Each structure stands twice: as C-alpha cells, then as structure tokens.
N, C-alpha and C positions, 0 to 999 in steps of 0.2 A: 803636124799641127794638132794641138789638143782642142777638144770640143766639150761643151757642157750643154745639156738640153733640159727643157721643161715641157711637159705635155699636159694639155687640158682636153679631156674628152667629153662628148655629149653636151657641148655648149649650145644653148638655145639661141643661136644666131646664124643667119644664112651664110654659107661658105662664100658665095659670090660677093656679098658685101664686105665680108671679112678680108678677102684677098685684096680689095681695093685699098684698105687701110694698111694691110701687111706690106704691100709693095712700097709704101713710103718709108718704112723704117729699116729695110735691109741695107746693110753697109754702114749704118750709123753706129756711133758709140752708144753704150747703154744709157749714159746720162742724157745724151741728145734725144734718144728714142723715147725715154720716159717723159722728158719735157714736151716733146711733140705730141705724144699720146694723151698727156694730161689735158692739153688744150684742144683736142679734137672732139667735137661734140656729138659722137654717136656711140651706139652700144658696142660694136666690135672694138673700138678704141679702148674702152674701159676694161674689156676682157684681156686684150693684148697688153695693156698697161700692167695688170696684175701678173700676167704670165712672164713678161720681161723681168719684172722685179723678182719673181720666183727663180728664174734661170740665173739671175745675178746672185741671189742667195745661194744657189747650188754651186756657183763658181767660187764664192767666198769660202764655202765649206770644203772645197777641193784644194789640198795643199799644193799640188803640182800645177795648178792653173793660176795664171796671173789675172785676177779679176779686175784690177784697175785699168788695164789696157784692153778689156773685152769689147769686141764689136759683134753686132748681130750678123751672123754669116748667112742664115737662112730662116725663113718662116714658111712652114708647110701647113696648108689649110686643106684638109680632106673633108669630104661629106660624110656625116654620120647618118644614123637612121632617121627617117622622116616620119613625123607624127601625122597621121591622116585623120582629118575631121571633116564634118559635113555642115554646110550652112543651108537652112531651109530657104527656099525661094518660092516664087509665086506659082500658083496652081499645082501644089503638091510636089513640086520638083525639089531637087537638092543639088548643090554644087560642091565639089571637092575643095578642101583647104589643105595645103601642104605646109606643115610647120617644120622647117628644116633645122637640122642640128649640124655642128661642126666638130671635127677633131683637129686641134691646133697644136703644132710643135714649134718651139722657138729654139734655135741652135746658136750658141755663142762660141766664138773662136777668139784666140789670142790675137790682138792687133799689133801692128808695128808702131814704134815710137815716132 
C-alpha cells in the first residue's frame, strides 16, 4: 500500500490539544477531513487543515499514487522543544510557563472504492 506524508515541525501548539483534534480525522477521506477541520474552531484544527491539504498536494504530485481515493491513515503528534518563560508573581517570586511545541505528521494511504 502506497503512502504519502506531510510534516510540520516546531508548531506552536500543545501536543495534547492537537491529539484531541487529530483523533477525529483518522480514517476519513481527505475531502471529509478538510471540511471537518475547516469548521472546528481551535488552533490545532487550522494547523492540521493546512497539513492535510499539503499532504494531498504531495499525493497529486506523485504519479503512482491515486490521490482521489486517498484517506488519512495516521496522524502522528510528537512533542517538540518547550519554550521556558517566567511570570513575575507576588513578593519577588516567579513561576514557570511552558510554551509547548509539536511535530505533526499526516500520512495518507490509498483507499478502497
């Protein structure tokens, strides 16, 4: 089975929140996934929307891959480097702020008719 992938690294979105959205599109056709992500009102959805469209464009450029019947086989969301910041608090203290990043991979496979 042939596969096509698209990768987005160092995306400024939490991996935990991204996995919640990514779970909804696995197994869908590209058209259904794009429609679902377009109307999902959060930041990971917009990043995944662009990434699914990129993977579809990669599939169209591949002559041996049938892009019209492509389905989303897998979405892998790994944690990237964390930006560490501090927020000043009362009485001279400071608390940590972790700004998390994600590495996201979308894998398309040829679906059945």
